[in-house]
C-alpha positions as CSV (number, residue, x, y, z in Angstrom):
1,M,152.5,94.6,152.8
2,K,150.7,96.6,155.5
3,Q,147.1,97.7,155.0
4,V,148.0,101.1,156.0
5,D,151.2,103.1,156.8
6,G,150.4,105.2,160.0
7,T,154.2,106.3,160.7
8,K,154.1,108.4,157.6
9,L,150.6,110.0,158.5
10,L,152.2,110.8,162.2
11,A,155.5,112.2,160.5
12,S,153.7,114.6,158.3
13,L,152.0,116.4,161.5
14,G,155.0,118.1,162.2
15,E,156.7,119.0,165.8
16,G,152.9,120.4,166.8
17,V,152.0,117.0,167.8
18,N,154.3,117.5,170.9
19,A,151.9,119.9,172.1
20,L,149.2,117.3,172.3
21,R,148.2,115.6,175.6
22,G,146.3,112.8,174.3
23,R,147.5,109.3,172.8
24,L,148.5,109.0,169.2
25,T,148.5,105.4,167.9
26,P,149.9,104.9,164.4
27,D,148.5,101.3,162.7
28,A,146.0,100.8,165.4
29,P,144.3,97.5,165.5
30,M,140.3,97.9,165.1
31,D,139.5,94.3,166.3
32,R,140.4,95.4,169.7
33,V,138.0,98.0,169.3
34,T,135.0,97.2,167.7
35,W,132.4,94.9,169.2
36,F,132.5,92.4,166.2
37,R,136.3,92.2,166.8
38,A,137.3,92.2,163.3
39,G,138.5,94.2,160.8
40,G,141.7,95.8,160.0
41,L,143.9,98.7,161.0
42,A,143.3,102.4,161.4
43,E,146.1,104.5,159.7
44,L,146.3,106.6,163.0
45,M,144.1,106.8,166.0
46,F,144.0,109.5,168.3
47,Q,142.7,109.5,171.7
48,P,142.1,113.3,172.8
49,H,142.8,114.3,176.5
50,D,139.6,116.9,176.7
51,V,138.0,119.1,174.1
52,D,140.7,121.8,173.8
53,D,143.0,118.9,172.8
54,L,140.9,117.6,170.1
55,V,140.6,121.1,168.5
56,T,144.5,121.5,168.6
57,F,144.6,118.2,166.8
58,L,142.3,119.0,164.2
59,K,143.9,122.0,163.6
60,L,147.1,120.0,162.5
61,V,145.5,117.7,160.2
62,P,145.6,118.7,156.7
63,E,142.2,119.0,154.9
64,E,142.6,116.1,152.7
65,V,143.1,113.5,155.3
66,P,139.6,111.7,156.4
67,V,138.7,111.9,159.9
68,M,136.1,109.7,161.5
69,V,135.0,109.1,165.1
70,A,134.7,105.6,166.5
71,G,133.3,105.5,170.0
72,V,133.5,102.2,171.6
73,G,132.6,100.4,168.4
74,S,129.4,99.2,169.0
75,N,127.6,99.7,166.0
76,L,130.8,99.7,163.7
77,L,131.8,97.0,161.3
78,V,135.4,97.6,159.8
79,R,136.8,96.4,156.7
80,D,139.9,94.0,156.4
81,G,141.8,96.5,154.6
82,G,142.0,99.3,157.0
83,I,141.0,102.8,157.5
84,P,142.8,105.5,155.8
85,G,143.2,108.6,157.5
86,V,142.7,109.4,161.5
87,V,139.9,107.6,163.6
88,I,139.2,109.7,166.8
89,R,138.5,107.6,169.8
90,L,137.2,109.8,172.6
91,S,138.3,108.6,176.3
92,A,136.2,108.4,179.3
93,K,138.5,110.9,181.2
94,G,137.6,113.7,178.9
95,F,134.2,112.9,177.5
96,G,132.5,110.5,180.1
97,D,131.4,112.6,182.6
98,I,127.3,113.1,183.6
99,E,126.3,115.8,185.8
100,L,122.7,117.4,186.5
101,V,122.5,121.1,185.0
102,G,119.2,122.1,186.1
103,D,115.8,120.9,186.7
104,N,115.4,117.5,185.0
105,R,118.3,118.4,182.8
106,V,121.5,116.4,182.5
107,K,124.8,117.1,180.5
108,A,126.5,114.2,179.2
109,G,129.8,113.4,177.5
110,A,130.1,111.9,174.1
111,I,131.6,108.7,175.5
112,C,129.3,108.3,178.3
113,P,127.4,104.9,178.2
114,D,124.0,105.0,177.1
115,K,123.4,102.7,180.5
116,N,124.9,104.9,182.3
117,L,122.6,107.8,181.1
118,A,119.7,105.9,182.0
119,A,121.1,104.9,185.8
120,M,121.7,108.4,186.6
121,T,118.5,109.7,185.6
122,L,116.8,106.9,187.9
123,D,118.9,108.1,190.6
124,H,117.3,111.6,190.5
125,G,113.8,110.6,189.5
126,I,114.2,112.2,185.9
127,G,111.8,110.2,183.4
128,G,112.4,109.5,179.5
129,F,115.5,107.9,179.6
130,F,114.6,104.2,180.6
131,F,115.0,103.2,177.0
132,Y,118.7,103.8,177.0
133,Y,119.1,101.0,179.7
134,G,119.0,98.6,176.5
135,I,121.1,100.3,173.9
136,P,124.5,99.1,174.1
137,G,126.6,102.4,172.8
138,T,127.4,105.8,173.9
139,V,126.0,109.1,173.9
140,G,127.8,110.3,170.9
141,G,126.5,107.3,168.9
142,A,123.1,108.0,170.3
143,L,123.2,111.7,168.9
144,R,124.7,110.7,165.7
145,M,121.8,108.1,164.7
146,N,118.9,109.0,166.9
147,A,119.6,106.0,168.8
148,G,116.0,104.5,170.2
149,A,114.6,101.4,171.6
150,N,111.2,100.4,173.5
151,G,109.2,103.2,172.2
152,G,111.7,105.9,173.1
153,E,114.1,107.9,170.9
154,T,117.2,110.4,171.7
155,R,115.5,113.1,169.5
156,E,112.7,113.3,172.3
157,R,115.1,114.3,174.9
158,V,118.0,116.5,173.1
159,V,118.1,120.0,174.1
160,E,121.5,121.1,172.8
161,V,124.6,119.3,171.4
162,H,128.0,120.5,171.5
163,A,130.4,119.7,168.7
164,V,133.8,120.4,166.9
165,D,134.1,120.6,163.2
166,R,136.8,119.4,160.9
167,Q,138.8,122.6,161.2
168,G,138.6,122.5,165.0
169,E,135.8,125.1,165.4
170,K,133.5,124.7,168.2
171,H,129.5,124.5,167.7
172,V,126.3,124.3,169.8
173,L,123.4,122.8,167.9
174,S,119.8,122.9,168.7
175,N,117.5,119.7,168.7
176,A,115.8,121.2,165.3
177,D,119.9,121.9,164.0
178,M,120.3,118.0,164.4
179,G,117.7,117.1,161.7
180,Y,116.6,114.0,163.5
181,S,114.4,111.2,161.6
182,Y,114.4,107.5,162.3
183,R,117.8,106.5,163.1
184,H,119.2,109.3,161.4
185,S,120.5,112.9,161.8
186,S,121.1,115.4,159.3
187,A,123.7,117.2,161.3
188,P,127.1,117.8,159.5
189,K,129.1,114.6,158.9
190,D,132.1,116.1,160.1
191,L,131.1,117.2,163.3
192,I,132.6,115.3,166.3
193,F,130.1,115.6,169.1
194,T,131.9,116.1,172.7
195,H,128.9,116.4,174.8
196,A,125.1,117.1,174.8
197,V,122.2,118.4,177.2
198,F,119.0,116.3,177.8
199,E,116.0,117.1,179.5
200,G,113.6,114.7,181.1
201,Y,110.6,115.0,183.3
202,P,110.0,114.2,187.3
203,E,108.8,110.6,187.6
204,D,108.4,108.0,190.2
205,K,111.6,106.0,190.8
206,A,109.6,103.0,191.1
207,K,108.4,103.6,187.8
208,I,111.5,104.2,186.3
209,R,112.9,101.4,187.6
210,A,110.5,98.9,186.5
211,D,110.6,100.2,182.8
212,M,114.3,99.5,183.3
213,D,113.9,96.1,184.2
214,A,111.5,95.2,181.5
215,V,114.1,96.5,178.9
216,R,116.8,94.2,180.6
217,Q,114.6,91.4,180.8
218,H,113.9,91.7,177.0
219,R,117.1,92.0,176.0
220,E,118.5,89.4,178.0
221,T,115.4,87.0,176.7
222,V,115.6,88.0,173.2
223,Q,119.1,89.2,172.1
224,P,122.3,87.8,171.8
225,I,124.3,90.3,174.2
226,R,126.8,88.0,175.3
227,E,128.2,87.4,171.9
228,K,130.6,89.4,169.5
229,T,127.8,91.4,167.8
230,G,127.0,95.3,166.9
231,G,123.4,95.1,167.7
232,S,120.8,95.4,165.3
233,T,122.1,94.9,161.7
234,F,119.2,96.3,159.6
235,K,117.0,99.3,160.5
236,N,113.4,98.4,160.0
237,P,111.7,99.3,157.1
238,E,108.4,101.4,157.3
239,G,105.5,99.1,158.0
240,H,107.8,96.2,158.7
241,S,110.0,94.4,161.5
242,A,113.3,93.5,159.9
243,W,113.9,90.7,161.9
244,K,110.6,89.3,160.7
245,L,111.5,89.7,156.9
246,I,115.0,87.9,157.8
247,D,113.3,85.2,159.4
248,E,110.2,84.9,156.4
249,A,113.4,84.6,153.8
250,G,114.7,81.9,155.8
251,C,118.2,83.4,156.9
252,R,117.8,82.9,160.7
253,G,121.2,81.0,161.7
254,M,122.7,81.9,158.4
255,M,126.4,81.2,158.3
256,I,129.2,82.5,156.0
257,G,132.7,81.8,157.6
258,G,132.7,82.6,161.3
259,A,129.5,85.2,160.7
260,Q,126.3,84.0,161.6
261,M,122.7,85.8,161.7
262,S,121.8,84.8,165.2
263,P,119.3,82.4,165.5
264,M,118.2,83.9,168.7
265,H,117.5,87.2,167.1
266,C,117.9,86.9,163.5
267,N,118.5,90.8,163.2
268,F,121.8,90.5,165.2
269,M,124.7,89.4,163.3
270,I,127.6,87.7,165.5
271,N,131.2,86.7,165.1
272,T,131.1,83.4,166.1
273,G,135.2,82.9,166.6
274,Q,137.1,84.3,164.0
275,A,135.1,86.0,161.3
276,S,136.6,88.4,159.2
277,G,135.2,91.8,158.1
278,Y,134.6,90.5,154.8
279,E,132.5,87.5,156.3
280,L,130.2,89.7,158.2
281,E,129.6,92.4,155.4
282,Y,128.8,89.6,153.0
283,L,126.8,87.8,155.1
284,G,124.7,91.1,155.6
285,E,124.7,91.4,151.8
286,T,123.3,87.8,151.2
287,V,120.6,88.7,153.5
288,R,119.8,91.7,152.3
289,Q,119.5,89.9,148.6
290,R,117.5,87.0,150.1
291,V,115.0,89.4,151.9
292,M,114.4,91.5,148.2
293,E,113.8,88.2,146.5
294,H,111.4,86.9,149.2
295,S,109.7,90.2,149.7
296,G,110.6,92.8,147.8
297,V,111.8,95.1,150.6
298,K,115.1,96.5,150.7
299,L,116.9,96.5,154.0
300,E,119.0,99.5,155.1
301,W,122.1,98.7,157.0
302,E,121.9,100.1,160.9
303,I,125.5,98.8,161.3
304,K,128.1,101.5,160.0
305,R,130.8,100.0,157.7
306,I,134.2,101.7,156.8
307,G,137.3,101.3,155.7
308,K,138.9,99.8,152.4
309,F,138.5,96.2,151.2
310,M,141.1,93.8,150.8
311,A,142.1,93.2,147.2
312,G,139.8,90.7,145.6
313,Y,137.4,90.7,148.6
314,E,134.9,93.3,147.7
315,V,131.4,93.5,148.8
316,R,129.4,96.0,146.6
317,E,126.0,97.7,147.3
318,F,123.1,96.1,145.4
319,L,119.6,96.4,144.6
320,G,118.7,93.0,143.8
321,R,122.0,91.0,144.1
322,A,125.1,90.8,145.9
323,T,128.5,90.3,144.3
324,V,132.1,89.7,145.3
């Protein structure tokens, strides 16, 4: 039995799909998209050609059909039962451009890699973006979760964000409209970010390069960057480091099936081979339970978990005990 059936959803959209210039894929395998290389099928995936193509598509999709954005899948854990509705995957051609738009200002598309944003600002002597060199994601994801590292955060650089809502209407949001806090934005969940304008400040290129080199060296030394991982698994609780809590609870290197908390950096969860989405999430919930029991601190997921569980393989949220 199929997890989802995208052919029916595609057919329900009618002849309007013939006007689309992007790519529609029913029953799209998400294990080819996410960095964990695990998870079920997306009922229907759409890769729009550009912003106007995205607008046209969203106006075709009935309100009751759920829509979400996958980005490059670097911070995403997909459950094995698949994702009902539509997954939007922006393309580099339509949403990956980056350009100067004024003194120390840069416009970047939502699918532009964070690393490319850092490199471009280095080329032009614009400071304040070095921390992006160590974030394995894209501008869209950084905008949504206020991504940060090495002392810098997205909210410090954002001027305005352009987006399309669930009804296909365009919006422009200010920094204040984004409602930023630690690893969070309170901007409406249905908004699909298409591009944003950032602002830095003049800085010596040698200084920027040195800061970026320090970020690179740190990542290569202490993070499992060559593994199938999604970056930091849990947010740092106020006053604590997540990795220290995990380590003190005896979870460094812990394994469930093919899922493991990295021996190198124990706040990184990795797929050692053929781990399922269930094994990865169950491992994370088990770590949360161990940390709660050991220190009384509740870890919150930084990895975004989406989709349905396979029947009989549910992993439920908990405040004291993980259950399956």
